[in-house]
Chimera marker file (.cmm) of the C-alpha trace (Angstrom):
<marker_set name="trace">
<marker id="1" x="80.255" y="102.510" z="99.134" r="1" g="1" b="0" radius="0.5"/>
<marker id="2" x="84.320" y="101.663" z="98.919" r="1" g="1" b="0" radius="0.5"/>
<marker id="3" x="85.899" y="101.811" z="95.667" r="1" g="1" b="0" radius="0.5"/>
<marker id="4" x="86.396" y="98.597" z="93.266" r="1" g="1" b="0" radius="0.5"/>
<marker id="5" x="90.194" y="98.718" z="93.187" r="1" g="1" b="0" radius="0.5"/>
<marker id="6" x="91.651" y="96.403" z="90.033" r="1" g="1" b="0" radius="0.5"/>
<marker id="7" x="94.409" y="95.343" z="87.771" r="1" g="1" b="0" radius="0.5"/>
<marker id="8" x="94.548" y="98.503" z="86.173" r="1" g="1" b="0" radius="0.5"/>
<marker id="9" x="93.465" y="100.973" z="88.046" r="1" g="1" b="0" radius="0.5"/>
<marker id="10" x="95.032" y="100.873" z="91.152" r="1" g="1" b="0" radius="0.5"/>
<marker id="11" x="97.999" y="102.572" z="89.836" r="1" g="1" b="0" radius="0.5"/>
<marker id="12" x="96.165" y="105.560" z="89.042" r="1" g="1" b="0" radius="0.5"/>
<marker id="13" x="94.450" y="105.453" z="92.514" r="1" g="1" b="0" radius="0.5"/>
<marker id="14" x="97.690" y="105.388" z="94.622" r="1" g="1" b="0" radius="0.5"/>
<marker id="15" x="99.092" y="108.484" z="91.979" r="1" g="1" b="0" radius="0.5"/>
<marker id="16" x="95.967" y="110.533" z="92.808" r="1" g="1" b="0" radius="0.5"/>
<marker id="17" x="97.902" y="111.990" z="95.963" r="1" g="1" b="0" radius="0.5"/>
<marker id="18" x="94.999" y="111.333" z="98.679" r="1" g="1" b="0" radius="0.5"/>
<marker id="19" x="95.594" y="108.579" z="101.341" r="1" g="1" b="0" radius="0.5"/>
<marker id="20" x="95.120" y="105.533" z="100.094" r="1" g="1" b="0" radius="0.5"/>
<marker id="21" x="92.864" y="102.535" z="101.960" r="1" g="1" b="0" radius="0.5"/>
<marker id="22" x="92.731" y="99.079" z="100.544" r="1" g="1" b="0" radius="0.5"/>
<marker id="23" x="91.073" y="96.357" z="102.039" r="1" g="1" b="0" radius="0.5"/>
<marker id="24" x="91.873" y="92.936" z="100.652" r="1" g="1" b="0" radius="0.5"/>
<marker id="25" x="89.562" y="90.221" z="100.372" r="1" g="1" b="0" radius="0.5"/>
<marker id="26" x="87.576" y="87.156" z="98.468" r="1" g="1" b="0" radius="0.5"/>
<marker id="27" x="83.619" y="86.465" z="99.187" r="1" g="1" b="0" radius="0.5"/>
<marker id="28" x="84.064" y="83.286" z="100.570" r="1" g="1" b="0" radius="0.5"/>
<marker id="29" x="86.396" y="84.441" z="103.519" r="1" g="1" b="0" radius="0.5"/>
<marker id="30" x="84.395" y="85.001" z="106.926" r="1" g="1" b="0" radius="0.5"/>
<marker id="31" x="86.836" y="87.091" z="108.321" r="1" g="1" b="0" radius="0.5"/>
<marker id="32" x="86.982" y="89.372" z="105.709" r="1" g="1" b="0" radius="0.5"/>
<marker id="33" x="82.895" y="89.586" z="105.820" r="1" g="1" b="0" radius="0.5"/>
<marker id="34" x="83.546" y="91.393" z="108.988" r="1" g="1" b="0" radius="0.5"/>
<marker id="35" x="85.576" y="93.479" z="108.117" r="1" g="1" b="0" radius="0.5"/>
<marker id="36" x="84.153" y="94.926" z="104.559" r="1" g="1" b="0" radius="0.5"/>
<marker id="37" x="80.967" y="96.769" z="106.444" r="1" g="1" b="0" radius="0.5"/>
<marker id="38" x="83.179" y="98.918" z="108.566" r="1" g="1" b="0" radius="0.5"/>
<marker id="39" x="85.341" y="99.871" z="105.298" r="1" g="1" b="0" radius="0.5"/>
<marker id="40" x="82.377" y="100.602" z="103.648" r="1" g="1" b="0" radius="0.5"/>
<marker id="41" x="81.116" y="102.071" z="106.655" r="1" g="1" b="0" radius="0.5"/>
<marker id="42" x="85.019" y="104.517" z="107.041" r="1" g="1" b="0" radius="0.5"/>
<marker id="43" x="84.960" y="104.968" z="102.799" r="1" g="1" b="0" radius="0.5"/>
<marker id="44" x="81.622" y="106.980" z="103.766" r="1" g="1" b="0" radius="0.5"/>
<marker id="45" x="82.975" y="108.865" z="107.220" r="1" g="1" b="0" radius="0.5"/>
<marker id="46" x="85.837" y="109.966" z="104.965" r="1" g="1" b="0" radius="0.5"/>
<marker id="47" x="84.792" y="110.618" z="102.019" r="1" g="1" b="0" radius="0.5"/>
<marker id="48" x="86.698" y="113.274" z="100.112" r="1" g="1" b="0" radius="0.5"/>
<marker id="49" x="89.394" y="113.061" z="102.324" r="1" g="1" b="0" radius="0.5"/>
<marker id="50" x="90.474" y="109.329" z="101.961" r="1" g="1" b="0" radius="0.5"/>
<marker id="51" x="90.128" y="106.848" z="98.655" r="1" g="1" b="0" radius="0.5"/>
<marker id="52" x="89.112" y="103.931" z="100.665" r="1" g="1" b="0" radius="0.5"/>
<marker id="53" x="89.195" y="100.096" z="98.271" r="1" g="1" b="0" radius="0.5"/>
<marker id="54" x="87.867" y="97.341" z="97.841" r="1" g="1" b="0" radius="0.5"/>
<marker id="55" x="90.400" y="94.633" z="95.752" r="1" g="1" b="0" radius="0.5"/>
<marker id="56" x="88.804" y="90.865" z="95.627" r="1" g="1" b="0" radius="0.5"/>
<marker id="57" x="92.196" y="88.804" z="95.511" r="1" g="1" b="0" radius="0.5"/>
<marker id="58" x="90.587" y="85.845" z="93.022" r="1" g="1" b="0" radius="0.5"/>
<marker id="59" x="89.750" y="88.779" z="90.769" r="1" g="1" b="0" radius="0.5"/>
<marker id="60" x="92.977" y="90.387" z="91.285" r="1" g="1" b="0" radius="0.5"/>
<marker id="61" x="95.451" y="88.316" z="91.318" r="1" g="1" b="0" radius="0.5"/>
<marker id="62" x="98.309" y="90.899" z="89.742" r="1" g="1" b="0" radius="0.5"/>
<marker id="63" x="97.921" y="93.348" z="92.822" r="1" g="1" b="0" radius="0.5"/>
<marker id="64" x="97.459" y="90.717" z="95.178" r="1" g="1" b="0" radius="0.5"/>
<marker id="65" x="100.756" y="89.225" z="94.206" r="1" g="1" b="0" radius="0.5"/>
<marker id="66" x="102.433" y="92.530" z="93.733" r="1" g="1" b="0" radius="0.5"/>
<marker id="67" x="101.976" y="93.408" z="97.556" r="1" g="1" b="0" radius="0.5"/>
<marker id="68" x="102.490" y="90.130" z="98.751" r="1" g="1" b="0" radius="0.5"/>
<marker id="69" x="98.783" y="89.142" z="99.693" r="1" g="1" b="0" radius="0.5"/>
<marker id="70" x="99.061" y="86.263" z="102.088" r="1" g="1" b="0" radius="0.5"/>
<marker id="71" x="96.418" y="86.398" z="104.380" r="1" g="1" b="0" radius="0.5"/>
<marker id="72" x="93.251" y="88.045" z="103.860" r="1" g="1" b="0" radius="0.5"/>
<marker id="73" x="91.645" y="90.645" z="105.262" r="1" g="1" b="0" radius="0.5"/>
<marker id="74" x="94.528" y="92.436" z="104.696" r="1" g="1" b="0" radius="0.5"/>
<marker id="75" x="94.165" y="95.845" z="104.803" r="1" g="1" b="0" radius="0.5"/>
<marker id="76" x="97.071" y="97.904" z="103.555" r="1" g="1" b="0" radius="0.5"/>
<marker id="77" x="97.660" y="101.928" z="103.833" r="1" g="1" b="0" radius="0.5"/>
<marker id="78" x="99.217" y="104.531" z="101.814" r="1" g="1" b="0" radius="0.5"/>
<marker id="79" x="100.373" y="107.537" z="101.657" r="1" g="1" b="0" radius="0.5"/>
<marker id="80" x="101.998" y="109.665" z="98.953" r="1" g="1" b="0" radius="0.5"/>
<marker id="81" x="101.350" y="106.472" z="96.743" r="1" g="1" b="0" radius="0.5"/>
<marker id="82" x="103.980" y="104.586" z="99.475" r="1" g="1" b="0" radius="0.5"/>
<marker id="83" x="102.684" y="101.836" z="101.734" r="1" g="1" b="0" radius="0.5"/>
<marker id="84" x="103.360" y="102.675" z="105.470" r="1" g="1" b="0" radius="0.5"/>
<marker id="85" x="100.860" y="100.645" z="107.608" r="1" g="1" b="0" radius="0.5"/>
<marker id="86" x="98.760" y="97.233" z="107.002" r="1" g="1" b="0" radius="0.5"/>
<marker id="87" x="96.449" y="95.135" z="109.147" r="1" g="1" b="0" radius="0.5"/>
<marker id="88" x="96.368" y="91.174" z="108.380" r="1" g="1" b="0" radius="0.5"/>
<marker id="89" x="93.438" y="89.780" z="109.792" r="1" g="1" b="0" radius="0.5"/>
<marker id="90" x="89.815" y="91.448" z="110.898" r="1" g="1" b="0" radius="0.5"/>
<marker id="91" x="90.501" y="94.240" z="113.777" r="1" g="1" b="0" radius="0.5"/>
<marker id="92" x="87.828" y="97.030" z="115.033" r="1" g="1" b="0" radius="0.5"/>
<marker id="93" x="86.612" y="99.969" z="113.716" r="1" g="1" b="0" radius="0.5"/>
<marker id="94" x="88.318" y="101.941" z="116.238" r="1" g="1" b="0" radius="0.5"/>
<marker id="95" x="92.035" y="100.350" z="115.422" r="1" g="1" b="0" radius="0.5"/>
<marker id="96" x="91.309" y="101.128" z="111.406" r="1" g="1" b="0" radius="0.5"/>
<marker id="97" x="90.341" y="104.926" z="112.378" r="1" g="1" b="0" radius="0.5"/>
<marker id="98" x="93.564" y="105.209" z="114.257" r="1" g="1" b="0" radius="0.5"/>
<marker id="99" x="95.584" y="103.952" z="111.060" r="1" g="1" b="0" radius="0.5"/>
<marker id="100" x="93.363" y="106.069" z="108.755" r="1" g="1" b="0" radius="0.5"/>
<marker id="101" x="94.301" y="109.502" z="111.026" r="1" g="1" b="0" radius="0.5"/>
<marker id="102" x="97.819" y="108.910" z="110.893" r="1" g="1" b="0" radius="0.5"/>
<marker id="103" x="97.835" y="109.479" z="107.096" r="1" g="1" b="0" radius="0.5"/>
<marker id="104" x="95.856" y="112.811" z="107.366" r="1" g="1" b="0" radius="0.5"/>
<link id1="1" id2="2" r="1" g="1" b="0" radius="0.2"/>
<link id1="2" id2="3" r="1" g="1" b="0" radius="0.2"/>
<link id1="3" id2="4" r="1" g="1" b="0" radius="0.2"/>
<link id1="4" id2="5" r="1" g="1" b="0" radius="0.2"/>
<link id1="5" id2="6" r="1" g="1" b="0" radius="0.2"/>
<link id1="6" id2="7" r="1" g="1" b="0" radius="0.2"/>
<link id1="7" id2="8" r="1" g="1" b="0" radius="0.2"/>
<link id1="8" id2="9" r="1" g="1" b="0" radius="0.2"/>
<link id1="9" id2="10" r="1" g="1" b="0" radius="0.2"/>
<link id1="10" id2="11" r="1" g="1" b="0" radius="0.2"/>
<link id1="11" id2="12" r="1" g="1" b="0" radius="0.2"/>
<link id1="12" id2="13" r="1" g="1" b="0" radius="0.2"/>
<link id1="13" id2="14" r="1" g="1" b="0" radius="0.2"/>
<link id1="14" id2="15" r="1" g="1" b="0" radius="0.2"/>
<link id1="15" id2="16" r="1" g="1" b="0" radius="0.2"/>
<link id1="16" id2="17" r="1" g="1" b="0" radius="0.2"/>
<link id1="17" id2="18" r="1" g="1" b="0" radius="0.2"/>
<link id1="18" id2="19" r="1" g="1" b="0" radius="0.2"/>
<link id1="19" id2="20" r="1" g="1" b="0" radius="0.2"/>
<link id1="20" id2="21" r="1" g="1" b="0" radius="0.2"/>
<link id1="21" id2="22" r="1" g="1" b="0" radius="0.2"/>
<link id1="22" id2="23" r="1" g="1" b="0" radius="0.2"/>
<link id1="23" id2="24" r="1" g="1" b="0" radius="0.2"/>
<link id1="24" id2="25" r="1" g="1" b="0" radius="0.2"/>
<link id1="25" id2="26" r="1" g="1" b="0" radius="0.2"/>
<link id1="26" id2="27" r="1" g="1" b="0" radius="0.2"/>
<link id1="27" id2="28" r="1" g="1" b="0" radius="0.2"/>
<link id1="28" id2="29" r="1" g="1" b="0" radius="0.2"/>
<link id1="29" id2="30" r="1" g="1" b="0" radius="0.2"/>
<link id1="30" id2="31" r="1" g="1" b="0" radius="0.2"/>
<link id1="31" id2="32" r="1" g="1" b="0" radius="0.2"/>
<link id1="32" id2="33" r="1" g="1" b="0" radius="0.2"/>
<link id1="33" id2="34" r="1" g="1" b="0" radius="0.2"/>
<link id1="34" id2="35" r="1" g="1" b="0" radius="0.2"/>
<link id1="35" id2="36" r="1" g="1" b="0" radius="0.2"/>
<link id1="36" id2="37" r="1" g="1" b="0" radius="0.2"/>
<link id1="37" id2="38" r="1" g="1" b="0" radius="0.2"/>
<link id1="38" id2="39" r="1" g="1" b="0" radius="0.2"/>
<link id1="39" id2="40" r="1" g="1" b="0" radius="0.2"/>
<link id1="40" id2="41" r="1" g="1" b="0" radius="0.2"/>
<link id1="41" id2="42" r="1" g="1" b="0" radius="0.2"/>
<link id1="42" id2="43" r="1" g="1" b="0" radius="0.2"/>
<link id1="43" id2="44" r="1" g="1" b="0" radius="0.2"/>
<link id1="44" id2="45" r="1" g="1" b="0" radius="0.2"/>
<link id1="45" id2="46" r="1" g="1" b="0" radius="0.2"/>
<link id1="46" id2="47" r="1" g="1" b="0" radius="0.2"/>
<link id1="47" id2="48" r="1" g="1" b="0" radius="0.2"/>
<link id1="48" id2="49" r="1" g="1" b="0" radius="0.2"/>
<link id1="49" id2="50" r="1" g="1" b="0" radius="0.2"/>
<link id1="50" id2="51" r="1" g="1" b="0" radius="0.2"/>
<link id1="51" id2="52" r="1" g="1" b="0" radius="0.2"/>
<link id1="52" id2="53" r="1" g="1" b="0" radius="0.2"/>
<link id1="53" id2="54" r="1" g="1" b="0" radius="0.2"/>
<link id1="54" id2="55" r="1" g="1" b="0" radius="0.2"/>
<link id1="55" id2="56" r="1" g="1" b="0" radius="0.2"/>
<link id1="56" id2="57" r="1" g="1" b="0" radius="0.2"/>
<link id1="57" id2="58" r="1" g="1" b="0" radius="0.2"/>
<link id1="58" id2="59" r="1" g="1" b="0" radius="0.2"/>
<link id1="59" id2="60" r="1" g="1" b="0" radius="0.2"/>
<link id1="60" id2="61" r="1" g="1" b="0" radius="0.2"/>
<link id1="61" id2="62" r="1" g="1" b="0" radius="0.2"/>
<link id1="62" id2="63" r="1" g="1" b="0" radius="0.2"/>
<link id1="63" id2="64" r="1" g="1" b="0" radius="0.2"/>
<link id1="64" id2="65" r="1" g="1" b="0" radius="0.2"/>
<link id1="65" id2="66" r="1" g="1" b="0" radius="0.2"/>
<link id1="66" id2="67" r="1" g="1" b="0" radius="0.2"/>
<link id1="67" id2="68" r="1" g="1" b="0" radius="0.2"/>
<link id1="68" id2="69" r="1" g="1" b="0" radius="0.2"/>
<link id1="69" id2="70" r="1" g="1" b="0" radius="0.2"/>
<link id1="70" id2="71" r="1" g="1" b="0" radius="0.2"/>
<link id1="71" id2="72" r="1" g="1" b="0" radius="0.2"/>
<link id1="72" id2="73" r="1" g="1" b="0" radius="0.2"/>
<link id1="73" id2="74" r="1" g="1" b="0" radius="0.2"/>
<link id1="74" id2="75" r="1" g="1" b="0" radius="0.2"/>
<link id1="75" id2="76" r="1" g="1" b="0" radius="0.2"/>
<link id1="76" id2="77" r="1" g="1" b="0" radius="0.2"/>
<link id1="77" id2="78" r="1" g="1" b="0" radius="0.2"/>
<link id1="78" id2="79" r="1" g="1" b="0" radius="0.2"/>
<link id1="79" id2="80" r="1" g="1" b="0" radius="0.2"/>
<link id1="80" id2="81" r="1" g="1" b="0" radius="0.2"/>
<link id1="81" id2="82" r="1" g="1" b="0" radius="0.2"/>
<link id1="82" id2="83" r="1" g="1" b="0" radius="0.2"/>
<link id1="83" id2="84" r="1" g="1" b="0" radius="0.2"/>
<link id1="84" id2="85" r="1" g="1" b="0" radius="0.2"/>
<link id1="85" id2="86" r="1" g="1" b="0" radius="0.2"/>
<link id1="86" id2="87" r="1" g="1" b="0" radius="0.2"/>
<link id1="87" id2="88" r="1" g="1" b="0" radius="0.2"/>
<link id1="88" id2="89" r="1" g="1" b="0" radius="0.2"/>
<link id1="89" id2="90" r="1" g="1" b="0" radius="0.2"/>
<link id1="90" id2="91" r="1" g="1" b="0" radius="0.2"/>
<link id1="91" id2="92" r="1" g="1" b="0" radius="0.2"/>
<link id1="92" id2="93" r="1" g="1" b="0" radius="0.2"/>
<link id1="93" id2="94" r="1" g="1" b="0" radius="0.2"/>
<link id1="94" id2="95" r="1" g="1" b="0" radius="0.2"/>
<link id1="95" id2="96" r="1" g="1" b="0" radius="0.2"/>
<link id1="96" id2="97" r="1" g="1" b="0" radius="0.2"/>
<link id1="97" id2="98" r="1" g="1" b="0" radius="0.2"/>
<link id1="98" id2="99" r="1" g="1" b="0" radius="0.2"/>
<link id1="99" id2="100" r="1" g="1" b="0" radius="0.2"/>
<link id1="100" id2="101" r="1" g="1" b="0" radius="0.2"/>
<link id1="101" id2="102" r="1" g="1" b="0" radius="0.2"/>
<link id1="102" id2="103" r="1" g="1" b="0" radius="0.2"/>
<link id1="103" id2="104" r="1" g="1" b="0" radius="0.2"/>
</marker_set>
């Protein structure tokens, strides 16, 4: 299961030193429902190596605003606490796997 990323914990998560992947989504978003299960699978597959989380933009508008989230789903990829890549819109699992492997 993906970690819940919130306004109050995201800075600590980014500071942990591991690569981080955050899926910005909302419950009412159709494409988000396609990406969500992929993110959960990846969280299991990369457990211990990569922190993979989900951020509900409706409940956490501060972090969404800080990262300039305008469209969802948006999946952001961080290395050493810095944004290095992102995917806006749904994509196949293989694309996310490639982007995560680039973080390692």
